[in-house]
DRENMIDREN-320909 format. One record per residue (C-alpha): residue in three letters; y, x, z. Coordinates in pm, whole numbers, plus 32768, in hexadecimal, padded with zeros to 4 digits. Layout:
BEGIN
AlaYXZ...
***
This chain:
BEGIN
Met6BE01FF8ACC8Gly6D1020B1AD4DPhe6C2D2185AE27Gln6B6C21EDACF2Tyr6CAC226CAC45Leu6D132321AD7FTyr6BBE23C3AD96Ile6BCE2436AC2BPhe6D2D24BAAC63Leu6CBF2585AD8FIle6B992616ACCBVal6C812681ABAFVal6D732722ACA4Phe6C5627D6AD53Leu6BCC2854AC08Gly6D2628C6AB9EPhe6D5D2987ACDDSer6BFC2A17ACC6Ile6C392A94AB66Tyr6D892B24ABCFPhe6CFC2BD6AD01Tyr6BD12C50AC37Lys6CBB2CEDAB37Glu6D932D84AC46Leu6C632E0AACFBAsn6BE12EAAABBDLys6D3B2F31AB7CGlu6D452FC9ACD9Arg6BEA305BACA9Arg6C5330F5AB5EAsn6D8F317CABFFAsn6CCD320AAD23Lys6BD932ABAC34Glu6CF33340AB6AAsn6DA833A7ACA5Lys6C6D3452AD22Lys6C573518ABDFLeu6DC83568ABFALeu6D9935CCAD62Glu6C8236BFAD15Lys6D463748ABF0Ser6E82376EACBBPhe6DCA3825ADCDAsn6DA43951ACE9Phe6E913A6EAD30Leu6F943A60AC21Asn6F373B26AAF0Gly700B3C4AAA89Tyr71053C30ABA4Ser71E13D5EABC2Gln733B3DA3AC3EIle74293EC7AC2AGln73B13FBFAD2BHis74DD4041ADE7Asn74F041A7AE5FSer74C14135AFC5Glu73754095AF65Asn730341CDAEB4Glu7360429FAFE2Phe729B41BEB0C8Ala717141CDAFDBLys716C4346B010Val7169430AB187Val7040421CB16FGlu6F7A4317B0A2Lys6F924409B1C8Phe6EE1431FB2BCAsp6DBD43D5B35CAsp6CCD42B3B388Pro6BED42A4B252Lys6BA9412EB27ATrp6CF540B7B1E9Phe6D0A400FB095Val6E623FD0B002Tyr6EF93ED9AF0AArg70613EE3AE91Asn713E3DC2AE24Val704D3CA3AE5DArg70A43B36AE1DTrp6FD43A03AE6AGln6FDE3886AE79Trp6F4A37A6AF84Arg6F3B3646B00BLys6F3C3601B17FGly6DDB35B3B1F1Gly6D6635D3B088Ser6DB93467B04DVal6E2F33EDAEF7Asn6F1232F7AFAAAsn6FE33410B03APro70F434B9AF71Met70B53607AEC5Asn714D3734AF74Glu717C3895AEF5Gly716F39DEAFAFGlu71B23B44AF4EVal71BE3C92AFFBAsp72113DFBAFA8Phe70D93E8EB04BLeu6F923DECB0B0Leu6EB53ED5B17DVal6D4C3E83B1C6His6C933F3AB2DCLys6B1B3F0EB2D5Asp6AF83EF1B44ELeu6C483E68B4BEGly6CCE3D70B3C3Val6DFD3D44B2E1Val6F673DBAB2F0Leu708B3D2EB228Ile71B03E1EB203Glu73023DD1B170Val73ED3EF3B11FLys75643EB7B13FGly767F3FA8B0FFGly772A3F40B242Lys78963F91B1F8Gly79673E58B208Trp78673D84B2C3Arg78C83CDCB40ATyr78263BE9B4FAAsn78DE3AEBB5D4Ala77F43AA5B6F7Thr78CD3987B77ALys78BD38C5B635Asp776E395DB5C4Ile780C39ADB474Trp77D73ADAB392Thr78EA3B50B2A7Val78F73C5BB19CLys7A1E3CFEB0EDThr7A1C3CB7AF75Pro7B153CF6AE59Asn7B8F3B94AE9BGly7BC93BD2B00DIle7B003B83B148Glu79F03A83B104Glu78E539DEB1D4Ala77863A51B180Pro762439F2B1E8Gly75BF3AB7B31APro74BD3BBCB2B0Tyr73F13B93B3EFAsn73D63A17B3DAGln73903A33B267Leu72763B28B2A8Ser71E33A4BB3B8Arg71E53925B2C7Asn713B39FDB1BEAla703A3A6FB2BCMet6FE43906B30FGly6FC138BAB19DLeu6EE539E9B168Arg6E02397DB285Asn6DD7382CB1DDArg6D9538D3B095Ile6C9639C5B127Gln6BDC38ACB1D2Tyr6BD237D8B095Glu6B5E38F5AFB4Ser6A693989B0AEAsn69BB3839B0D3Lys69913828AF59Leu68FF3987AF58Gly680E3944B073Phe68D539EBB18DLys68C938CDB287Asn69C638B1B3A5Phe6A6739F5B337Arg6BC13A19B3D4Pro6C343B85B3EAArg6D6D3BE0B4A9Val6EAC3BE4B3D9Asn6FCF3CAAB46BThr712A3CE3B3DEPhe722B3DFDB3D3Val73893E28B347Val73ED3F85B2D8Trp755F3FDCB2E0Ala75614101B1F0Asn76CE4165B21EVal770A4119B38CAsn76AD4201B4A8Ser7644416FB5F4Asp778041EBB6A3Glu785D4154B594Ser77CB3FF8B59CLys78CE3EE6B5C0Phe77E13DC5B583Gly77EB3D4DB6E8Phe76A83C8DB6D6Ile75BA3C6AB7F9Gly74423C47B7E5Tyr74043CFBB69CGlu740C3E63B714Asn72933E8DB6FDAsn72963E0DB596Thr73AA3EF7B521Ile739B404DB47CTyr74D9411AB450Ala75334230B35EAsp751D4346B463Glu73B142E9B49FPhe73634343B335Leu735F44ACB3A6Asn721B4471B460Pro71194394B3AFGlu703643B3B4DFIle713842F7B5B1Ile714B41DFB4B0Glu6FD141C1B48FAsp6FAA41BBB609Lys70BD40B4B626Ile700F3FD6B527Lys6EBC3FFBB5CDLys6F453FA0B723Gln6F923E42B6A0Phe6E203DFFB679Thr6D323D8EB785Leu6BBB3D97B76CAsn6B4B3CA4B661Asp6A4D3B99B69FTyr69A93BD3B54ELys68C53CE5B4D9Asp68D53D0DB364Asp68E63E4EB29AAsp69393D93B15BLeu6AA63D45B19DVal6B1D3E22B07EThr6A0E3D96AF9CLeu6A873C37AFEDPhe6BEE3C8FAF99Asn6B893D34AE53Lys6AD93BF2ADF3Ile6BFE3B1AAE5ELeu6D083BEAADB3Asn6D453BCEAC43Ser6CB23CF3AB87Asn6E0D3D59AB16Val6E7A3D8CAC7CLys6DF43EE8ACBBGly6DC13F7DAE10Phe6D7E40DFAE78Ser6C9B415FAF86Leu6CED4267B088Leu6B7C42B5B0A9Ser6BA443FBAFF1Tyr6C4844B5B10BSer6C0E460AB071Gly6D52460BAFB0Lys6E1A45A0B0DFIle6D9946BAB1B7Ala6DA547CCB0B2Gly6EC54869B16ELys6E014866B2B2Val6CD34906B20CGlu6DA24A16B16BLys6E554A62B2B2Ile6D0B4A87B36ESer6C7A4B62B25AGlu6DB34C3AB25CAsp6D884C66B3D4Ile6C204CD1B3A1Phe6C8A4DC4B293Asn6D954E5AB376Thr6C944E78B48ATyr6BB54F35B399Tyr6CC45037B369Glu6D07504BB4DCIle6B965091B51CThr6B62518AB404Asn6CBF521FB3FBGlu6C5C527AB299Lys6BAD53ADB325Tyr6A4A533BB2E0Lys69BA537FB18ALys68A7527EB1ADVal68C95127B249Lys67DE4FFBB25DIle68624E96B278Gln675C4D9AB2E4Gly67B84C2CB2E5Ile67254AD1B2DFPro677149F0B1B3Gly68DD498AB19FSer695A4A98B28EGly6A3B4B43B190Lys69684C6AB117Thr69CE4C4BAFABPhe6B394C0DB00AIle6B424D4DB0D5Ala6A9A4E07AFB8Thr6BA24D91AEBFLys6CC04DE1AFAFLeu6C2F4F3BAFE1Ala6C1F4F6FAE68Glu6D8D4F06AE4AHis6DEA4FF1AF68Glu6D365118AECCGlu6DD850DAAD79Lys6F2F50C0AE1BHis6EFC521EAEABGly6E9C52B1AD5BArg6D2252B1AD87Lys6C26523FAC84Val6B2D5134ACEDLeu69D450DDAC67Phe697D4F7DACDELeu680D4F1EACB7Cys67544DD5ACEETyr66054D4FAC7CAsn665C4BE7AC2CIle66E14B96AACFLeu67BC4A6DAB34Leu68514B2CAC5AGly68904C51AB73Glu694C4B74AA7ELys6A254AEDAB97Leu6A774C4DAC12Lys6AC64CC4AAB0Thr6BBF4BA8AA8ALeu6C5F4C0FABD2Phe6C8B4D78AB61Glu6CC14D40A9ECAsp6E204DD5A9FDSer6DB44EFEAACDSer6D985057AA2FAsn6CF05105AB55Val6BF04FFFABC3Thr6AB54FE1AAF1Val69CF4EBBAB3CLeu68684ED4AAC1Ile67354E01AB00Phe65FA4ECEAB31Glu65764E84A9D4Glu66B84F0DA93BPhe66A1503CAA1FIle654650A1A9ABAsn659F504DA841Lys66A65161A850Leu658B524AA8B8Gly64B551E6A78FVal63D650E4A839Ser63BE4F84A7AATyr62F24E58A81BSer628B4E2EA6B0Asp61F24F8DA6A4Pro60804F93A649Val5FB45017A76DThr5E445074A75FIle5D7C5026A899Asn5C005051A8A1Gly5BF65062A727Glu5CC04F21A6FBThr5E214F2EA66CLys5F244E24A6BEPro609D4E0AA707Leu61124E88A85ALys61884D2AA8BAGlu60224CA5A89ALeu5F904D9DA993Ser5F3F4D3AAAF5Lys60524D82ABEDIle5F904EA8AC81Glu5F594F43AB29Glu60C44F04AAC8Ile614B4FB2AC00Lys605F50D9ABCFTyr60CE5105AA64Ile624450ECAAB0Lys622551D8ABDAHis617A52DDAB03Ser628452B3A9F3Leu639C52DEAAF2Glu63015421AB76Asp630C54AEAA16Ser6473543AA9E3Ile652654C5AB14Val65CE55DEAA4BAsp664954E6A946Ala66C253FBAA57Asn67A75508AAE4Glu68515523A993Ile685753B2A93APhe68D95322AA81Asp6A2A539AAAFDPhe6A80530FAC55Asp6B06536BADACThr6A7B5238AE5DLeu6935517DAE23Ile69295014AE9FIle67E14F54AE90Asp67F34DE0AEDDGlu66BD4D13AF30Ala660D4E5EAF6AGln64CC4DB4AFDDAsp648B4D59AE6EPhe64644ECAAE12Tyr62FE4F42AE44Glu62B5505FAF32Gly623E5138AE12Tyr63A2514BAD87Trp645451BFAEC1Glu63F0532DAEB0Phe6493533BAD58Phe65D752A1ADDEThr65D75395AF02Ile65BC54C5AE21Leu66C8543AAD37Val67BE53FAAE53Glu67825550AEF1Asn67B35602ADA3Lys6901554DAD7FAsp695F5584AEECAla69C25416AEDFLys69F85304AFDCTrp68E05205AFEDVal68F050A1B075Ile67D04FABB067Cys67E24E38B0C0Tyr66A34D7FB10BAsp65EA4C69B1BDLys648A4CCAB220Asn64194B5DB20EGln64774B22B0A1Gly63684BF4AFFEIle62C54AE1AF2DThr61EC4BC3AE55His61864CB3AF6BThr615C4C81B0DFAsn61CF4D3CB214Trp62E34DF9B160Lys63A64EF9B226Pro64945011B1CAPro63E7515CB17FGlu63C1523AB2B0Tyr6490534EB212Leu65B8525EB217Asn65EB52A2B389Thr67595246B37FPro68525172B446Gln68114FFEB423Ile68EF4ECEB43DVal68404D86B493Leu68E44C41B41FAsn68674B04B4C8Thr69974A20B4A4Val696B491DB38FIle6AA748E2B2C5Arg6A104833B194Ser69544703B20DThr699445EBB2FFLys69044617B459Glu67F24519B412Ile677945CCB2D7Ala678D4725B37CLys66B946B2B4A4Arg65B74625B3B6Tyr65724762B2F0Ala65A1484CB419Ser648B4793B4CFLeu638E4807B3C9Tyr63984966B45CAsp64194909B5B5Glu655949C0B55FSer666A49C8B663Ile67AC4966B5B3Glu69154928B5FDHis69F2483EB53APhe6B64482CB505Gly6B6946BBB556Glu6B6045DAB427Ile6A9544A0B46BGly6A0643DDB348Ile68F542F2B2D9Glu67914311B355Pro66AA4397B23FLys65CA4287B1B0Leu645142A8B18AVal63A841D7B07BLeu623141E2B0B4Leu617A41C8AF67Glu605240DBAF66Glu5FED4159AE0EThr600742B1AD6EAsn60204248AC01Trp616C42A1AB66Lys61B44148AAD6Tyr61AD40B6AC35Ile628041D7ACBAGlu6384419EABAAThr63B94036AC1FLys640840BAAD7CIle650041B4ACEDGlu65A540ABAC15Lys65DB3FD3AD4CIle668C40F2ADFCLeu67664136ACCBGlu67BA3FC6ACAEAsp682A3FBBAE19Leu68FE40F2ADE9Ser69A24066ACB0Val69F93F26AD6CGlu6ABE3FF4AE67Ser6B6040CCAD5CGlu6B004147AC03Glu6B994295AC66Leu6A7F42CBAD60Leu698642ECAC41Leu6A4B4419ABC2Lys6A0E44BFAD14Thr68984472AD19Val67814567ACC5Leu66134505ACA9Leu652F4622AD1BLeu63C0463CACB9Pro62AC4732AD1CHis628C47B3ABB5Met635C479FAA78Lys622A4719A9C1Asp624345E2AA9FLeu637B458BA9DAAsp629B451CA8B9Asn622843F5A98DPhe637C434DA993Ser64254265A89CSer657642B3A805Lys660A41A4A8E8Val65EE428DAA13Ile662343D6A95DAsp6762435AA8B7Thr67EC42CFA9FFVal67DE43FDAAE8Ser679F4573AADDVal663145D6AB05Ser65A44726AB6FSer648047C6AC1FVal64AC483AAD85Ser647A49A6AD22Arg657E499BAC0CPhe667B48F5ACF3Lys665249F3AE0BGly67A14A7EAE7DLeu685A494BADFBGlu68C74805AE9ASer693146A1AE4EAsp69C8457FAF11Ile689944A2AEDEIle6733451FAEBAIle6604444BAE62Leu64D34523AEAEVal638E44A1AE1APhe62494530AEA1Pro61264446AE4DThr5FFE4509AED8Leu5F894665AF3AGlu5E67464DAE47Asn5F3A466DAD0BLeu5FE947B4AD65Asp5FB648D8AC77Arg5F4949F3AD5CAsn5F974AF8AC53Tyr61044ABEACA6Ile61064A1FADFDAsn605B4AD3AF1BAsp61264A50B03DThr614248D5B036Leu621248C3B172Ala631049B1B0D6Leu632348CDAFA5Leu637847A5B086Tyr646C487AB14BVal652A48E2B014Gly65294786AF7BLeu65A646CCB0AESer66B547CCB0F6Arg676147A0AFA3Ala68014657B016Lys69624651B09FThr69A044E3B0F9Asn687F4400B08FLeu670B444FB08ATyr65ED4378B004Phe648B43F9B034Leu637A434DAF66Cys622143CAAFC7Gly60B54379AFFELys600B435DB14FAsp5F8344C2B14AVal60DE4552B104Gln6178447AB214Glu607F4506B310Leu60C8466CB2A3Ala623E462EB2CCAsn62004582B41CTrp62F24474B3ACLys62BE434BB48FVal632C41F2B420Ile6413415FB527
***
């Protein structure tokens, strides 16, 4: 009987403990579940974090913007939370940094900017101190602190990259401390072992030295992934904005202007201003228009009146803006020029018994009519146009039938005459060359100053042009081979490119131009694309440029031959408008014409 009571007692105790452990287990499961949610939530970069940006930080930001390598992407004042190993059982840690630099090929750099005055390091005791209003106080060592943050960031990257499908993704994370107010010869820190991770104030004078110093800390990575910036943009809170250094054009504006000035000075050395007629031949991006504008400014400065002609409306508008305050430089597009002589594209013209506006005639008929009108207007032209120098930019756009008129006009004025041209850019007529009676000195420009070396090589190869380049290296142009030629399909490809650009930086969209074979092709796009970026035809955009060009060329079959006679010239002009980034969307037949091999 006693054994029975004992047995019952043991069963009750067992049940009690079972119920207790069951409750505790469920409690632990609930806690783990909640902790997991908390973990994932806490792994977000903190929303809206900002701190007072000291002058030293702002100064260093200017230095970073001068880095030459276009593959940098920069974030300022970043803060994050992390748990060691990603485990909920480990305590939450927090990291922050003044600058987080991401390089697409190399990895990540954390940079902390310190003033430097008042900081000291005791190597014997491994103690950092800083002078404060309250006296000398111990402070966390910036190097150790950065190393700790780097470790935390590695954990964070691994955790987030796994969630996003980037498996075993561990980019290099290096660290630097910038002493903004301490020169290298003034340093009294006394530390050993951190020299390679230190940037001093006197190095600010040369951003190339700093960039080289940072790059030397990297070794070859064991990963191959072009989506490092994309990953960081997904990891970072949307309120933590980064900026890309991809758009190198602004950074090198000074270089470009200096080279163009040198070319302009060379022009004057060659001509010595003694030649009345000069030809300037140059490949796209070689500075033809720049030289033309500098020449106009020079002529005005010396009291001479300038008539500046071009054919392209958009280029004309740009030039008019440039000379809007000038009293002695008159910029006219060709249509405005002939309007002053009484010829309008809306004029009714009778051909073979049929009357229609001039603009509706075939190109051959149009040229014939305008040429005849100009011959009858040469006396009026002498009275209407008052100039000492005639400059014609993009001269290859002016048809041969007009040149005799210009020659007579210039000779009657005893004026100086300069024409700038590229024989390969004659979209509407082939094999253009200067008229034989323009047997004048010629300057040949074959150094590209507009585009990256990769882009320049691409368009120069269309005509086997021999080019030189002033040295800027950029991103390889991207070919997108179209499997379909319907515009709805093409628009999805364009939207993907625009989406990728916006991920890097919304500012890149402002520097993007979509180029089409014809303006009528614009009707095939939704407002989503049209409202996002600027859109133009290749012909209308001739003579202009943009950081990023998306050239769409579905097929050779859809080209309007009333306007486009030389397809290769159309490609040549379109591709050469890009300064830093080039996307080429085309069909198989266009790819073969361009001889663009997929690597």
